[in-house]
N, C-alpha and C positions, 0 to 999 in steps of 0.2 A: 548504573552498577557495572564497575570493571569487570571484565571479565578476560583474564589472559588465554593466549594461546600459547602451544609450545612452538618456540620458532628456533630451537636447537642454536641459543646464542647468535642470531644474525637480525640485523636490526630491521624490523618492521614499520610500515608506511601505510596508512589509509589513503586510499584515493578513491574516487568518485566513480569511475567509469568500471565496469566488469570485464575481465579479460581470462580468456581460457574457460573456464567454466559457464555453460549455459544451464540458466534457472527456466522453468517453462513456465512462465506467465508473469503478468506484472501485477496482480492482485489474485487474495482468495478469499472465497468465500463458504464460510463453515455454515451448513445447513444444520438446524437445530435436531434434527431428525437421524443426523448421521452421527456415527461414531467417531471419526476420526476426517482431516480433509489434509490432502497431500500436494506436495510439491515437488514435480521432477528435478532433478538435479545431473546434467549429465558433463562428461568432461570428452571432449575431441582432441585433449590435447597429448603430446605424448610423455608429458611429466604426470605423475598423480599430484593430487589435492589433499588439502586437511581442510574440512568443510565443519563449520561451528553453525550453529542454530539456536535461537531462543527468541522468547514472543516478550515485547514493552507494551506498556502502555503508555507510556513518554516515550520516545525513542531518542529527541531530545537529550534528555536527563538520562538515559539508557538505564531506566530504574529496575528492569524485570519486573515481572507479575507472575503470579501464579496459579493464575487465572487457566491459560493454556499451558501445555508444556509440550514442547518440541521433541523428537526422538527419532534417531538416534541424535543428541545434542552436540557430538563430536565425532567424526569419522574420516577414515580416508576414502578418498574414490581414487580408484586405480585408472590407468589412461584408458580412454576410450571405452570407458563403461557408463554405466547410469544407475543411478539411487535414487529416493524419494524422503524426502524431511516429511513426517506424519505429525501433524498439529493433534493433542488430544485434551479436549473440554476438562476439566477437572471437575466439574459441579460445584463450583464457586458460583453465588447466586448473580444473574444477571436480568435486566428488566426482559420482560417478557412480550411488550407492546410495541417493542421497535429494535434495531438493529443496534449492534455494540462494535464500536470501532476499536481495534489493538493494530500492533505492527510485528511482522514476522522479520528479522534480522538472519539475514546469511553472510556470513565473513566466509571468503574464502583465501587459503593460504599456498603458492605453489611450491613444490618440493623441489631442492636443489643440490644436483649431482656433486659430489665429492670434489669434482676438477671444476666446480663454479663456486666453491664455498666460499669465494670473499667477496660475491654479486651480490648486491642489496635486495632484499627478501619482502616483496611488495603484499600487503594482505587486502583484499577487496571486501568491504562491506556493502551490499546490496539491502535495501527495505521495502518492504512491501505490506499495502493496507490489507488488515484481515479484517473482515466482515461476520461478525457472529449474528447468523439470522435467525431467530425462534422460529418456531412452526406455529403457523395460524396468524401471521401476520397478514392485513387487509391489505387487497389490491397484489397488482404485478407490477416486480421490480425494474421489468423489464421497460414500461412505461410511466413510470414514477416520474421521470424527467418532462414527462407532460402537464404534470398537475403544479408544478412550482409556479408561481405568482410574482411580480414585481408593481410595487407601488412608488408613489413619492410622496414625501413627508417633508417638509419643513425645508427643503431643498437637498433632498437626497433620497434616493431611491435604494429602497428595501427588497429583497428576495426573501421569498417563505415557502418552506417546503412543509405542505400539511402531510406526506406520507411518513409511513415509519420505515422508511428507506434513506442511507445515505445520498448523496446525488454528488459525483465527481464531475466539475465541469472541466471540458475539453478545452472549450470556448464559450466566450461571454461578451458582447459590445450592446453595448448601450447608446442609441442615437450613432454616434461616430466614432465614439471612443471606444476601443478594444480593452478592456482589463486585464492587464498585466499578469497578475496570478490571482484567478478565479479560486475563490474557496470550493472545500469539500462543506456540503450542507449538512446537518446535523437532521436526524429526523424531525420532525415537528417543531422545526424552529425557524426563526427570522435573522438575517442578517443584512446590514449596510453593506452596500458598493463602494469602494473607494472610485467615483467619478466625479469631476467635474461639475461645480453646481451650477444648473440653471440647465443642463445637458438634458434632452428629454427625445421624445420620439418612440422610435421603434427599437425592442428589445429582441437580440436573437441570441440565439445559444445552442451549443452542442455538449453532450456528455459523453461518461464512458460506462460502458455495460459491465456486468460479471466478468467478462473473457477481455476485458481493456480495449476492445473495439470502440467506435466511435458512430453515436447514434445520428440517426438525420438532422438537419436543423429545424428550430422550434424557434418561431415568432411571437411577439405580443405586443401591444400596444400600451404605453404607460400613460 
């Protein structure tokens, strides 16, 4: 779903890398017992920024979702100031036996002084994983990555996640082959890996924790 930003007649372009505004995290975990989750937004720059935030179920489609509300959805961030985007669960039914994955988008648009009115205005959209974690899930999310298993069937390698938590790989190596784009494993799921047929031996992996930090290396034999 297209969401317009007020551009004051200036041309807008989306780019991949952030500029100016600093966002306090690479992912966000919404604990089911909490009334909200927050992401800090800081502006160390000498110019103001317009900030827009929303939650999607599918960020590629930009489909929007009313399960979570980002508030304030649109605000001005003054120079050398900080604010927070609050994510509020609306109560729409979600699974209670596993995490659910959503995506938080934060778009930033720099203010342009009158004397620079002819300059190109660039907006930057950053997208973050938003995990909704119901209360009462079994196991410890900090050690969930230790529970995954690897098997070989029919010339393919499969990875299984028996836990109720999402597991995001930072690095995954099968035999001597490093998987270029390691997947995010859904809770209680199995997924085939894109590795050359016949490659076997030891699997090693590291994952990202709740705070975006990297876990210790874990190894297993196929």
